[in-house]
C-alpha positions in Angstrom: 0.0 0.0 0.0 2.8 2.5 0.9 4.6 1.7 -2.3 1.5 2.4 -4.3 1.0 5.8 -2.5 4.6 6.7 -3.2 4.3 5.8 -6.9 1.1 7.7 -7.2 2.8 10.8 -5.9 5.7 10.5 -8.2 3.4 9.9 -11.1 1.5 13.0 -10.3 4.7 15.1 -10.2 5.7 13.7 -13.6 2.3 14.6 -15.1 2.4 18.1 -13.7 5.9 18.8 -14.9 6.1 18.3 -18.6 9.1 16.5 -20.2 10.1 19.6 -21.9 10.3 21.5 -18.6 12.4 18.6 -17.0 14.9 18.7 -19.8 15.2 22.5 -19.3 15.8 22.2 -15.6 19.6 22.3 -16.0 19.4 25.6 -17.9 19.4 28.8 -15.7 15.9 30.2 -15.6 15.7 34.0 -16.0 12.3 34.0 -14.4 13.8 33.1 -11.1 16.1 36.1 -11.1 13.5 38.6 -12.1 12.7 41.0 -9.4 9.1 41.5 -8.2 7.5 43.6 -5.4 6.5 41.0 -2.8 4.1 41.5 0.1 3.5 38.2 1.8 2.2 38.2 5.4 2.9 35.7 8.1 0.6 32.7 7.5 0.9 28.9 7.0 3.8 28.3 4.6 1.5 26.5 2.1 -0.6 29.5 1.5 2.5 31.8 1.5 3.9 29.7 -1.4 0.7 30.3 -3.3 1.0 34.0 -2.7 4.6 34.0 -3.9 3.5 32.1 -7.0 0.7 34.6 -7.7 3.0 37.6 -7.2 5.9 36.2 -9.3 4.2 34.0 -11.9 6.5 31.1 -11.0 4.9 27.7 -10.3 6.0 25.8 -7.2 5.8 22.0 -6.6 5.9 21.3 -2.8 5.3 18.4 -0.4 2.1 19.6 1.3 2.5 17.3 4.4 5.9 18.8 5.2 4.8 22.4 4.6 1.4 22.4 6.3 2.7 22.8 9.9 5.2 25.5 9.1 4.4 29.2 9.5 6.0 31.5 7.0 8.1 34.6 7.6 7.1 38.2 6.5 8.4 38.9 2.9 8.1 42.5 1.8 9.9 44.6 -0.8 11.6 44.3 -4.2 13.4 40.9 -4.5 14.1 38.3 -7.1 11.9 35.2 -6.9 14.7 33.0 -5.8 15.7 35.4 -3.0 12.1 35.7 -1.8 11.7 31.9 -1.8 15.0 31.5 0.1 13.7 33.8 2.8 10.4 31.9 3.1 12.3 28.6 3.5 14.9 30.0 5.9 14.9 28.0 9.1 13.1 25.0 7.6 14.7 21.9 6.2 13.1 22.2 2.8 15.3 22.7 -0.3 14.4 24.1 -3.7 15.5 23.0 -7.1 14.6 24.4 -10.6 12.3 21.9 -12.3 11.9 23.6 -15.7 11.1 26.9 -17.1 9.2 28.9 -14.5 8.9 25.9 -12.2 10.5 25.2 -8.8 10.3 21.9 -6.8 10.7 21.8 -3.1 11.9 18.7 -1.3 12.0 17.5 2.3 15.1 15.9 3.8 16.1 12.6 2.2 15.8 10.7 5.5 12.0 11.1 5.5 10.2 8.3 3.7 7.9 9.4 0.8 5.9 6.2 1.5 4.4 7.9 4.6 2.7 10.6 2.6 -0.6 10.4 1.0 -1.0 10.1 -2.9 -1.8 13.8 -3.1 1.0 14.9 -0.8 2.8 16.7 -3.6 0.9 20.0 -4.3 1.3 22.6 -6.9 1.1 26.4 -6.6 0.8 28.6 -9.6 -0.3 32.0 -10.7 -3.4 32.3 -12.9 -2.2 32.1 -16.5 -3.9 33.1 -19.6 -6.4 30.5 -20.7 -6.3 28.6 -17.5 -8.3 29.0 -14.3 -6.7 29.3 -10.9 -7.7 25.8 -10.0 -6.5 24.2 -13.3 -3.3 22.9 -11.8 -3.7 23.5 -8.1 -4.4 20.3 -6.2 -4.1 21.7 -2.6 -7.0 23.0 -0.6 -8.1 26.6 -1.1 -5.5 29.1 0.3 -5.9 29.9 3.9 -6.8 33.6 4.6 -4.1 35.9 5.7 -4.3 36.3 9.5 -5.0 40.0 9.8 -5.1 39.7 13.6 -1.3 39.3 13.6 0.0 42.0 11.2 3.7 42.5 10.7 5.3 45.3 12.7 8.2 47.5 12.0 8.4 49.4 15.3 10.6 48.3 18.2 12.3 45.7 16.0 14.9 45.6 13.3 13.6 42.3 11.8 11.1 42.2 9.0 9.0 39.2 10.0 7.7 39.9 13.5 4.0 40.0 14.1 2.1 41.8 16.9 1.5 38.6 18.8 5.2 37.7 18.5 6.5 41.1 19.6 9.0 41.2 22.3 7.2 44.3 23.8 3.6 45.4 23.9 2.5 47.1 20.7 -0.9 48.3 19.2 -1.5 48.4 15.5 -4.3 50.6 14.2 -5.2 49.7 10.6 -7.2 51.5 7.9 -10.4 50.0 9.2 -9.7 51.4 12.6 -9.0 54.8 11.2 -12.1 54.9 9.1 -14.6 53.6 11.7 -13.3 55.5 14.7 -15.3 58.6 13.8 -12.5 60.9 15.0 -11.5 63.9 13.0 -7.7 64.1 13.8 -4.8 61.6 14.3 -4.4 62.9 17.9 -8.0 62.2 18.9 -7.9 58.9 17.1 -5.1 57.7 19.2 -6.7 58.9 22.4 -9.8 57.1 21.5 -8.5 53.7 20.5 -5.4 53.2 22.7 -6.3 53.0 26.4 -2.8 54.0 27.7 -3.0 57.2 25.7 -4.8 60.3 26.9 -5.3 63.6 25.1 -4.9 67.0 26.7 -8.0 69.1 25.8 -7.1 72.2 27.9 -4.8 75.1 27.5 -4.6 78.8 27.4 -2.6 81.7 25.8 -0.6 81.1 22.7 -0.3 77.3 23.2 -3.9 76.0 23.3 -3.8 75.3 19.5 -1.4 72.4 20.1 -2.7 69.5 22.1 -0.5 66.8 23.4 -0.7 63.0 24.0 0.1 61.3 27.3 1.3 57.7 27.1 1.3 55.6 30.3 0.9 58.8 32.4 4.0 60.4 31.1 4.3 63.6 29.1 3.8 64.2 25.4 7.5 65.0 25.0 8.4 61.6 26.4 6.7 59.9 23.5 8.7 59.7 20.3 6.8 60.1 17.0 8.0 58.6 13.8 6.7 58.7 10.2 7.7 55.8 8.1 10.3 54.9 10.8 11.9 58.4 10.6 11.9 60.9 13.4 9.1 63.6 13.3 10.1 67.1 14.1 8.6 69.0 17.1 6.3 72.0 17.1 7.9 75.4 17.7 5.2 76.2 20.2 5.9 75.6 23.9 2.9 74.4 25.7 2.4 77.1 28.4 -0.6 77.4 30.7 -1.9 74.0 29.6 -2.0 72.5 33.1 -1.5 68.7 32.7 1.0 68.9 29.8 2.7 72.2 30.7 6.2 72.9 29.4 6.2 70.6 26.3 6.7 71.1 22.6 5.9 67.7 21.1 5.2 66.9 17.4 1.8 68.2 16.2 -0.1 65.2 15.0 -2.9 67.4 13.6 -0.5 68.4 10.8 -0.4 65.0 9.2 -3.3 64.2 6.8 -5.4 61.4 8.3 -6.1 59.9 4.9 -2.4 59.6 4.1 -2.0 57.0 6.8 -2.0 53.2 6.1 -1.6 52.2 9.7 -0.3 53.4 13.1 2.0 51.4 15.4 2.1 52.3 19.1 5.0 50.8 21.0 4.1 50.9 24.7 7.7 50.4 26.0 10.8 52.5 26.5 12.8 52.6 23.3 15.6 55.2 23.7 18.2 52.6 23.1 16.6 51.9 19.7 15.5 55.3 18.6 17.2 57.9 20.8 15.8 60.8 22.8 12.2 61.2 23.8 11.2 57.5 23.6 11.0 57.1 27.4 7.3 56.2 27.4 7.2 54.6 23.9 6.9 55.3 20.2 4.1 56.2 17.8 5.1 55.2 14.2 2.8 56.5 11.5 3.1 54.4 8.3 2.0 56.2 5.1 0.0 54.7 2.2 2.2 53.2 -0.5 -0.2 51.7 -2.9 -2.1 52.8 -6.0 -5.6 52.9 -4.5 -7.5 56.1 -4.1 -10.4 57.6 -2.2 -12.2 60.8 -1.2 -14.3 61.7 1.8 -16.4 64.6 3.0 -17.4 64.9 6.7 -19.8 67.5 8.0 -21.0 67.9 11.6 -21.6 70.0 14.7 -22.0 69.8 18.4 -25.4 69.5 19.9 -25.5 72.7 22.0 -22.4 74.9 21.3 -22.0 75.3 17.5 -18.6 74.3 16.4 -19.7 73.1 13.0 -17.0 71.4 11.1 -16.3 70.4 7.5 -13.4 68.2 6.5 -12.6 67.0 3.0 -10.0 64.4 2.1 -8.7 63.0 -1.2 -5.8 60.6 -1.9 -4.6 58.6 -4.9 -1.7 56.4 -5.7 0.0 56.2 -9.1 2.4 53.7 -10.7 5.9 55.1 -11.6 7.5 53.1 -14.4 7.2 49.4 -15.2 9.1 48.0 -12.2 6.7 48.7 -9.4 7.5 52.3 -8.5 4.7 54.4 -7.1 3.7 57.8 -5.6 0.8 58.2 -3.3 -0.6 61.7 -2.9 -2.9 62.9 -0.1 -4.7 66.2 0.7 -6.8 67.0 3.8 -8.6 70.3 4.5 -10.6 71.4 7.6 -13.0 74.2 8.4 -13.9 74.2 12.1 -15.8 77.0 13.9 -15.5 77.9 17.6 -17.6 76.2 20.2 -18.9 78.5 22.9 -20.0 76.4 25.8 -22.3 77.5 28.6 -20.5 79.9 31.1 -21.3 81.2 34.5 -22.2 84.8 35.5 -19.2 86.9 36.4 -19.4 87.8 40.1 -18.0 90.8 41.9 -17.9 94.4 40.7 -18.5 94.6 37.0 -18.8 98.2 36.0 -17.1 101.2 37.7 -18.3 102.1 41.2 -21.7 103.9 41.1 -22.8 102.5 37.8 -26.4 101.3 38.2 -25.7 98.4 35.8 -23.8 96.7 38.5 -27.1 95.4 39.9 -27.8 93.6 36.5 -27.5 89.9 37.1 -27.0 89.2 33.4 -23.2 88.8 33.3 -22.7 86.0 30.8 -19.7 87.1 28.7 -17.2 84.3 28.5 -16.5 82.3 25.3 -14.8 79.0 26.4 -14.6 76.1 23.9 -12.6 74.7 21.0 -10.8 77.1 18.6 -11.7 78.1 15.2 -9.5 76.3 12.6 -8.9 76.8 8.9 -6.2 74.5 7.5 -4.9 72.1 5.1 -2.4 69.2 5.0 -0.6 67.7 2.0 1.4 64.5 1.9 3.1 62.1 -0.4 5.0 58.8 -0.3 7.1 57.7 -3.3 9.4 54.9 -4.3 11.4 54.1 -7.5 13.4 50.9 -8.0 17.1 51.4 -9.1 18.8 48.5 -10.7 18.1 45.0 -9.3 18.4 45.5 -5.5 18.0 49.2 -4.7 15.2 51.6 -4.1 15.1 55.4 -4.0 12.3 56.6 -1.8 10.9 59.9 -0.5 8.0 61.1 1.6 6.8 64.3 3.1 4.1 66.6 4.5 3.2 70.2 4.1 0.6 72.1 6.3 -0.8 75.5 6.8 -3.2 76.3 9.6 -4.9 79.4 11.1 -6.4 78.8 14.5 -8.2 81.5 16.5 -9.8 81.3 19.9 -11.1 83.4 22.7 -9.2 84.0 25.9 -10.4 85.3 29.3 -12.9 88.1 29.6 -11.8 91.4 31.1 -14.6 93.3 32.9 -15.2 97.0 32.2 -14.0 98.1 35.6 -10.8 96.0 35.5 -7.5 97.8 35.9 -6.4 96.3 32.6 -9.2 97.8 30.6 -9.5 101.3 29.0 -13.2 102.3 29.1 -12.8 104.6 26.1 -11.9 101.6 24.0 -14.0 98.8 25.6 -16.9 100.2 27.6 -18.3 96.7 28.0 -15.0 95.0 28.7 -13.3 92.7 26.2 -12.1 89.2 25.4 -8.7 89.0 23.7 -8.7 86.7 20.6 -5.5 85.0 19.8 -4.5 83.9 16.3 -2.0 81.2 15.6 -0.6 80.8 12.1 1.2 77.6 11.5 3.3 76.7 8.4 4.9 73.3 8.8 6.7 70.8 6.5 8.9 67.8 6.6 10.6 66.0 3.7 12.6 62.8 3.8 14.5 60.9 1.1 16.8 58.0 1.0 18.3 54.9 -0.7 17.8 51.4 0.6 18.4 47.9 -0.6 20.9 45.1 -0.5 24.6 45.6 -1.0 25.6 42.0 -1.2 26.1 39.1 1.2 22.7 39.6 2.6 23.5 43.1 4.0 20.6 45.5 3.9 21.1 49.2 4.2 19.0 52.3 4.5 20.7 55.7 4.0 18.3 58.6 4.6 18.0 62.3 5.5 15.1 64.3 6.7 14.5 68.0 7.2 11.5 69.5 9.0 10.5 72.9 10.1 7.6 74.4 12.1 7.1 78.2 11.9 4.4 79.8 14.1 3.3 83.4 13.9 1.1 84.9 16.6 -1.3 87.8 16.4 -4.1 89.1 18.7 -7.3 91.1 18.1 -9.9 92.7 20.4 -7.1 93.3 22.9 -5.2 96.4 24.1 -2.0 97.5 25.8 -3.4 99.3 28.9 -0.1 101.1 29.5 -0.8 103.0 26.3 -4.1 104.3 27.5 -6.8 105.4 24.9 -4.1 105.5 22.2 -3.6 101.7 22.4 -4.2 99.7 19.2 -6.5 96.7 19.4 -4.7 94.5 16.9 -1.2 93.3 17.6 1.5 91.2 15.9 3.1 89.2 18.7 6.1 87.7 17.0 7.2 84.4 15.6 8.7 81.1 16.7 10.6 78.6 14.5 12.0 75.1 15.1 14.2 73.3 12.5 15.3 69.7 12.6 17.7 67.9 10.2 18.3 64.3 10.8 20.4 61.8 8.7 20.6 58.1 9.3 22.6 55.1 8.1 21.1 51.7 9.1 22.7 48.3 8.3 21.3 44.9 9.0 22.1 41.3 8.2 20.9 37.9 9.3 23.4 35.2 10.4 22.9 31.4 10.7 24.9 30.5 13.8 23.2 27.3 14.8 20.3 28.8 16.8 16.6 27.8 16.2 16.3 30.9 13.9 18.7 33.3 12.2 20.4 36.0 14.3 19.4 39.4 13.1 22.1 42.0 13.7 21.6 45.8 13.1 24.0 48.7 13.5 23.6 52.3 12.5 24.4 56.0 13.1 22.5 59.2 13.3 23.3 62.9 13.0 20.8 65.5 14.1 20.9 69.3 14.2 18.2 71.5 15.8 17.6 75.2 15.7 15.1 77.4 17.6 14.3 81.0 16.8 12.3 83.6 18.6 11.5 86.8 16.6 10.0 89.9 18.4 6.6 91.3 17.8 5.6 94.9 17.2 6.8 97.3 19.9 3.2 98.1 20.9 2.7 94.5 21.9 5.3 94.6 24.7 6.3 98.2 25.7 5.3 100.0 28.9 3.7 103.2 27.9 3.4 104.4 31.5 -0.2 105.5 31.2 -1.9 106.9 34.4 -5.6 107.1 34.7 -6.8 110.8 34.6 -7.4 112.4 38.0 -11.1 112.7 38.8 -12.1 109.7 36.6 -12.4 105.9 37.3 -9.1 104.7 38.9 -7.8 108.3 38.7 -4.2 108.8 39.5 -3.3 105.1 39.3 -1.2 103.2 36.8 -3.0 101.0 34.2 -2.4 97.4 35.3 -1.0 95.6 32.3 2.1 96.1 30.2 1.9 94.9 26.6 -1.0 93.3 24.8 -3.4 91.6 27.1 -3.9 87.9 26.8 -0.5 87.1 25.3 2.3 89.7 25.5 4.5 90.1 22.4 8.0 88.6 22.2 10.5 91.2 23.2 13.9 91.9 21.4 15.7 91.1 24.6 14.1 87.6 24.8 14.5 86.9 21.1 17.4 85.1 19.4 18.5 82.0 17.6 19.9 78.9 19.3 21.2 75.6 17.8 22.8 72.4 18.7 23.8 69.1 17.1 24.4 65.5 18.2 25.5 62.2 16.8 24.6 58.7 17.9 25.5 55.1 17.2 23.4 52.1 18.0 23.6 48.3 17.8 20.8 45.8 18.0 20.5 42.0 17.9 17.5 39.7 17.9 17.3 36.0 17.7 15.6 32.7 18.6 17.8 30.7 20.9 15.6 27.5 20.8 12.0 27.1 19.6 9.9 29.2 21.8 12.6 31.3 23.3 13.5 34.7 21.7 15.7 37.6 22.9 16.7 41.1 21.8 19.5 43.4 23.0 20.1 47.0 22.0 22.5 49.7 23.0 23.0 53.3 22.0 25.5 56.1 22.5 24.6 59.8 22.1 26.9 62.8 22.1 25.2 66.3 22.4 27.1 69.5 21.7 25.4 71.3 24.6 25.4 68.8 27.5 27.7 65.9 26.7 27.2 62.2 26.2 24.7 59.5 27.5 24.5 55.8 27.0 21.3 53.6 27.1 20.5 49.9 26.7 17.6 47.5 26.4 17.1 43.8 26.9 14.0 41.8 25.9 13.0 38.2 26.3 10.0 36.2 25.1 9.2 32.6 26.1 6.5 30.6 24.5 6.5 27.2 26.3 3.2 26.2 24.7 2.0 27.5 21.4 -0.5 30.2 22.0 0.8 31.1 25.5 3.8 33.4 25.9 5.5 35.5 28.5 7.6 38.5 27.7 9.6 41.1 29.5 11.9 44.1 28.9 14.4 46.1 30.9 15.7 49.3 29.6 17.3 52.6 30.4 16.3 55.8 28.5 16.9 59.5 28.3 15.3 62.7 27.0 17.3 65.7 26.1 15.9 69.1 27.1 14.5 70.8 24.0 15.8 74.2 22.8 12.4 75.6 23.5 12.6 74.5 27.2 16.1 76.0 27.5 15.5 79.4 25.8 11.7 80.2 25.6 10.9 83.7 27.0 7.4 85.1 26.9 4.7 86.7 29.1 1.0 86.1 29.3 -1.8 87.2 31.6 -3.1 84.3 33.7 -4.6 83.7 37.1 -2.3 84.7 40.1 -3.4 84.3 43.7 -2.9 87.7 45.4 -4.1 88.2 49.0 -6.1 84.9 48.7 -7.9 85.9 45.6 -7.2 84.8 42.0 -6.6 87.7 39.7 -5.5 88.1 36.0 -1.9 89.4 36.0 1.1 89.1 33.7 3.3 86.1 34.3 6.6 85.6 32.5 8.2 82.3 31.4 12.0 82.7 31.9 14.8 80.9 30.1 17.0 79.1 32.7 20.1 81.1 31.7 18.6 84.5 32.3 19.6 86.6 35.2 16.1 86.7 36.6 15.8 82.9 36.5 19.2 82.4 38.1 18.3 84.9 40.8 15.2 82.8 41.5 17.4 79.7 41.8 17.4 78.2 38.3 20.3 76.2 36.9 21.1 74.7 33.5 18.9 71.9 32.4 20.3 68.4 32.0 18.8 65.3 30.4 16.1 63.2 32.0 17.2 59.6 32.6 14.8 56.7 33.0 14.8 53.0 34.1 11.9 50.9 32.8 10.8 47.3 33.4 7.8 45.5 31.9 6.5 42.0 32.1 3.6 40.6 30.1 1.5 37.7 29.2 0.3 36.9 25.6 -2.5 34.5 25.0 -3.5 33.4 21.5 -5.3 30.1 22.1 -7.5 30.5 19.1 -6.9 32.1 15.6 -9.8 34.5 16.4 -8.9 35.5 19.9 -5.9 37.1 21.6 -5.2 38.6 25.0 -2.2 40.6 26.2 -1.6 41.7 29.8 1.5 43.9 30.5 2.7 45.4 33.8 5.2 48.2 33.8 7.3 50.5 36.0 9.0 53.6 34.7 11.3 55.7 36.9 12.4 59.1 35.6 15.3 60.8 37.3 15.8 64.6 37.0 12.5 65.1 35.3 12.3 68.3 33.3 9.2 70.2 34.5 7.8 73.6 34.1 7.1 75.1 37.5 3.7 76.3 38.6 3.3 80.1 38.9 6.0 81.3 41.3 4.5 84.3 43.0 4.8 86.4 46.1 6.6 89.5 47.2 10.1 87.9 47.0 9.4 86.7 43.4 8.1 90.1 42.3 11.1 91.9 43.8 13.6 89.7 41.9 11.6 90.2 38.7 11.6 94.0 39.1 15.3 94.0 39.8 16.1 92.0 36.7 14.2 93.8 34.0 10.8 92.2 34.3 8.9 94.9 36.1 5.1 94.6 35.8 5.1 90.9 36.0 3.4 89.2 39.1 4.8 85.7 38.7 7.3 83.6 36.8 7.4 80.1 35.2 10.8 78.3 35.2 12.1 74.9 34.0 14.1 72.7 36.3 15.2 69.1 36.9 13.9 69.4 40.4 12.0 66.0 40.8 12.1 62.3 40.3 9.0 60.3 39.6 7.9 56.7 39.4 5.0 55.4 37.2 3.5 52.0 37.6 0.7 50.6 35.6 -1.1 47.7 33.8 -2.2 47.4 30.2 -4.9 44.8 29.2 -6.0 44.3 25.6 -8.3 41.6 24.4 -9.7 41.1 20.9 -12.1 38.5 19.5 -13.4 38.1 16.0 -16.6 36.1 15.4 -18.3 34.8 12.3 -22.0 35.1 12.9 -22.9 33.2 9.8 -25.8 34.9 7.9 -25.8 37.9 10.1 -22.2 39.0 9.5 -19.0 39.4 11.4 -18.3 40.9 14.8 -15.0 42.2 16.0 -15.0 42.9 19.8 -12.3 44.4 21.9 -11.9 45.2 25.5 -8.9 47.1 26.7 -7.9 48.9 29.9 -5.1 50.9 31.5 -4.4 51.3 35.2 -1.8 53.9 35.9 -0.3 55.7 38.9 2.5 58.3 39.1 4.2 59.4 42.4 7.0 61.8 43.2 9.9 59.9 44.7 12.0 63.0 45.3 11.4 66.8 45.1 14.3 69.3 45.5 13.8 71.8 48.3 13.3 75.4 47.3 16.6 76.8 46.0 18.8 78.6 48.5 19.4 82.2 47.9 16.4 82.5 45.6 12.8 83.4 46.3 12.3 80.5 48.7 9.5 79.1 46.5 9.5 75.4 45.4 9.8 74.9 41.6 7.4 71.9 41.9 4.5 73.2 43.8 1.4 71.5 44.9 -0.5 72.1 41.6 2.3 70.7 39.4 2.6 67.6 41.6 -1.2 67.1 41.2 -1.0 67.6 37.4 1.5 64.7 37.1 0.0 62.4 39.7 -3.7 63.0 39.4 -4.3 65.2 36.4 -5.0 62.3 34.0 -7.3 59.4 34.5 -6.0 56.8 37.0 -7.8 54.2 34.8 -9.4 54.0 31.4 -11.5 51.2 29.9 -12.5 50.9 26.2 -15.1 48.4 24.9 -15.5 48.4 21.1 -17.8 46.4 18.9 -17.6 46.5 15.1 -20.3 44.6 13.3 -20.2 44.0 9.5 -22.8 42.4 7.3 -22.6 42.9 3.6 -23.0 46.7 2.8 -23.9 47.5 6.5 -21.6 48.2 9.4 -22.0 49.6 12.9 -19.3 50.6 15.3 -20.1 51.2 19.0 -17.5 52.2 21.5 -17.8 52.9 25.2 -14.9 54.6 27.0 -14.8 55.0 30.8 -12.5 57.6 32.1 -11.4 57.2 35.7 -11.2 59.9 38.4 -9.2 63.0 37.6 -8.2 65.6 40.3 -7.1 69.2 39.7 -5.1 70.4 42.6 -4.9 74.1 43.5 -1.5 75.8 43.9 -2.4 78.0 46.8 -5.2 78.3 49.3 -8.0 80.8 48.5 -10.7 82.4 50.7 -14.1 80.8 50.4 -17.4 80.1 52.2 -18.8 76.7 53.1 -20.4 76.6 49.6 -17.1 77.4 48.0 -18.1 80.9 47.0 -15.2 83.4 47.0 -15.0 85.9 49.9 -12.6 88.6 50.9 -11.7 88.3 54.5 -11.2 85.5 57.1 -14.3 85.3 59.4 -16.7 82.7 60.9 -18.1 82.2 57.4 -15.0 82.8 55.3 -12.0 80.4 55.6 -8.8 79.7 53.7 -8.3 76.4 51.9 -7.3 74.6 48.8 -10.2 74.6 46.3 -9.2 71.2 44.6 -11.5 70.0 41.8 -12.4 66.3 41.4 -13.8 65.0 38.0 -15.9 62.0 38.7 -15.6 58.9 36.3 -17.6 59.2 33.2 -18.6 56.9 30.3 -18.4 58.3 26.9 -20.3 56.6 24.0 -19.3 56.8 20.3 -21.5 55.3 17.5 -21.1 55.1 13.8 -23.4 53.5 11.2 -22.4 53.0 7.7 -24.0 51.7 4.5 -22.4 51.0 1.1 -24.7 52.5 -1.5 -22.7 50.9 -4.3 -19.2 49.5 -5.0 -16.8 52.1 -3.7 -19.6 54.4 -2.4 -20.4 54.6 1.3 -22.6 56.8 3.5 -22.0 57.0 7.3 -23.6 58.9 10.2 -22.1 59.0 13.7 -21.7 60.7 17.0 -18.6 61.3 19.2 -20.0 61.5 22.8 -23.4 60.3 21.8 -25.1 61.1 25.0 -23.8 64.7 25.0 -21.9 64.2 28.3 -20.2 67.2 30.1 -17.6 67.2 32.8 -18.3 68.4 36.4 -18.9 72.0 37.0 -16.3 74.0 38.8 -16.7 75.2 42.3 -17.9 78.8 42.3 -14.5 80.0 43.7 -12.8 78.5 40.7 -15.1 80.0 38.0 -12.6 82.6 37.0 -14.1 85.2 34.6 -17.2 83.0 33.7 -15.6 79.5 33.3 -18.1 76.8 34.3 -16.8 73.3 33.2 -13.5 71.6 34.3 -11.1 71.7 31.4 -9.1 68.8 32.8 -11.7 66.5 31.3 -10.0 64.3 28.7 -13.2 64.3 26.6 -13.4 68.1 26.5 -16.0 70.6 27.5 -18.0 71.0 24.2 -20.3 68.1 24.6 -21.4 65.7 21.8 -20.3 66.0 18.1 -22.7 64.6 15.5 -21.6 64.1 11.9 -22.3 62.6 8.5 -19.6 61.3 6.1 -19.6 60.5 2.4 -16.8 58.1 1.1 -15.7 57.2 -2.4 -13.1 54.6 -3.3 -11.4 54.6 -6.7 
C-alpha cells in the first residue's frame, strides 16, 4: 500500500511537470532572477507559497504534508523570486530545485520516507495564467486567509517578519479599518480614542492651546517619540504654556499629518531610547503612510449639539504607478474648516462696572467664550518609491501644512485695571490667532549591497514656523491711544536628521537566524524667537486721569493683554547638534525562546554624552501562551524651547487669597532673573523601565495581552507652577521684568515613578448569515508618584519649583484608569461601530489656598463664614459613548452617520470660587467641554 502511494505521488509530479520542462531544468531560468515587489504576510507556509506564486508568476511544486505545519516569515519589498523563496524557506529543512522553465520543486530531507505521505502529498502552486483557471493545476486545498489579527510590525524591532503577537514588547496596530470607523477627525483624537494607555490633553490657554498633546502611560507628550515611516518627526515650535496637565512641552503636532495619508499606526508601549534615541521614554508612535495605487475621497460635516462648532473636512488621496518596475507615488490632501464652540458659562461675580454704575445690579453677566478654537487648515502628503537596478530603491515622503487657529481667551470686565473704558466700555475678550506653516521632507536609498547586508541611508528636514497675532485686545499702559490689533512675533523650530542603518541575518546554529543591526544618526536642531511689534510689549506708562475711574493710578498691564508680544531682549537664535550610534541583535535561541538586545551612545554639543540599553526576552512554552519582558534605560534631552523660551501672558495669580489676572513671564534658565530665582542649566532626564507581560493566542480569532510596567524618571524636566509672592516680584523687578506678578521656570527638580497595567483583548466572530463581529476590551491602570522633590533653591525666592498644583498635574491630572469596549459589526453593505470609554477619576489640585465660604463661594476676609483652603476639583468617572453607522450604496460608495460623545456628556462644573471670569466646566476632562459631536460622512473609493 505504501509503495502504491509513493508511486502515485511520483506519477502526479511527472504529469504536472512536462518532459520539456524537466529537460530544461539544468538551464538557468531568467524568471527566477527577475525582481518583483513582494508583500506576503505571516501565515501557513502552504498559503504563503501560493502568494509567492501569484506575485511572481513562477509555479512551485511542494510536499504539502511537510509544509502544512510551518508558518512563513514576512516577505516584503523588491526581491528576485529565488531570494524571496529563500527567505520563506529560511529556518526550515526544505530545499528548492529548478524543475523547468518557471517551475520550482521543493523537497524534504532525504531521510524522510515518501511512502508515509498520501498520494496527493505533492501539491502545486501557480499563478493564474492566460487561458487557465486558478484551479487548473492547483491540487491543494483553497489558500488559507491571511491572518489579519497578527499584522507584521516595523516598530521596536529591526527584523522584517515579526507580528504583533510575536512582539518582544507590547504594541498596538491601528489599521485602515480602525482609522475609518473611529469617527474621529484628527490623528491625535484617534489615538486617544483607540489606545487605552493614551490620553489627550484638551485644555490650554494663551498662545499654546492650539497644540494639544498626548500622554502615554501617564508620562508627558515630549516623552513619546513620533516617527513617520520609521523616521523621526520634528517637534512643534510652540511651547505648551498654561496648559495644566502637559505644561512645558513642545511635542510633534499630529494634527499636521493628513489622516487619509495613513495606512496604519503602530504604538509601541515600551521604553525605546536605546533603539531610537531621545524622547522614547514612554514609547513610540510610528505612522506608516500609504504606499499603494488605490484612491479615495471623503467629505465629513458635523456640529456639536449645543455649542455650535460646525466642522467640515474633505479628504482625497490617490496612488499612481511610476514606471514598469513597481515604482509608485501616493498623494494625499486634507482640509478642515472648524468653527469655535462656545460652551455655557457662569455669571461673572463681583464688581462689573465702575463704582456707582447702576448696571452693577444687573445679574446678566454672561460674557465668557470658552470652547474649541476656530481652525482653517490644510495638509498635503506624499509617499514615493522608485526601484534602481536589481536591488536598490530610491524613496521619499513628506508633508506640508498651513493652519490658522483662533480662539477666545479670558474676559476682562469694564471696571478692570487692565481695561480702558474709552476703547472697551463693555469690557473685552482677547482673541489669539496662531498661524502655522509646517513641513517635513525625507529621502533615501535602501536595498541590499551583497552578502545579505541590507542598508538604509536617509536624510530628513523638518520645520515648524508659528506666527502669533491678537485682536480685540489692548495695551493698557498706552491708554486710549492703544491699538486693538497686535502682531506678537514668531517662533521657528528646525530639525535635520540623517541616518545610516545596516542589518544582516546570520545562521549561527540557533533555532532561527540571528538578526544584527547597527547604525548611526546625525541630528541638528535650531530654535528661533523673533520679536513682535513694539506696541505688543512696551510699557507706555499710562496713568488714569485724575477725577475719573481709577484716577491717578497706573494702568495694570504692560503689553497686549492675553499674550504679550515677544521682546527683542528675549529673542534670538539657538542651535545644537548631536550624533549617535546604535547596535541591535535579535534571535531565537531555541524554539519558543527569543531575545533582543540594544545599545545606543549619544553625544550632544550642549550637555555631553549618554548611553542607554535595552534587553528583551519572550518565552512561549506552549504555542499560544507566551510571557515577555523588557528592561531598559532611557533619556530625554531638554528641548531648545525649554532652554530658551521667553514670553509673558496674563493668567490667574493668587494675590491676597484671591485669584486675579496678572502678567506672568516664562523665563529661560540662563537668564539673570531665572538664576536669581534659583534656576540652573537643564540636564537630560534619565529613566529606568521594566515591563512583564502575558500573551495568549489560544484561538486564531482571539488574543489577549496583559502587560505590567514600571518607569522611573530621574531629573525630570518640569515647568514650574506660577512662582509668585513678594520675593518673586522683587527679583523680577530687579532683573528687567517689572510689571510681572509671577514667573514660570524649567528645572530638573524632581524624580517620579510610574506603575501601571495594560490589558488588551480582541475577539473576531463569524456570525454566519448575520455578519462578522470584532469585539475588543482594553484597559489601562496607571499611577505616578514623586519619589524626590528638590527643596526650594537657597538664595532665591524661597519658592519650590514643583509646587502643589504641578505635583497634582502629574500624579492625578490624567485618569488613573481607562476602559474601552469596542464592537464592530459588519454584514454585507452595512456596518456599525459602537464604543464605550470609561475615564477614571481626575483631580485638579490648587496651587495656593483661597478664601471661600462653606459653599465654595469666593469671599474677601477671614471670618466665621470665610475660611482659607485649597479649592481642589475632582472630576468623577464618566462613560463616553461613540457610535457610527455605515451603508455602502454601491461599490466604492459609502454613507455614514455617527456621534462622538453620543449622550452629550459634560464634565463636572467647577466650584464657584474657581469659576474665574465665567468659566463653568472643568477643562481637565480628557473628553473636552464642548459636549457631543454629530456628523455625516460620504466616502468614495477609486
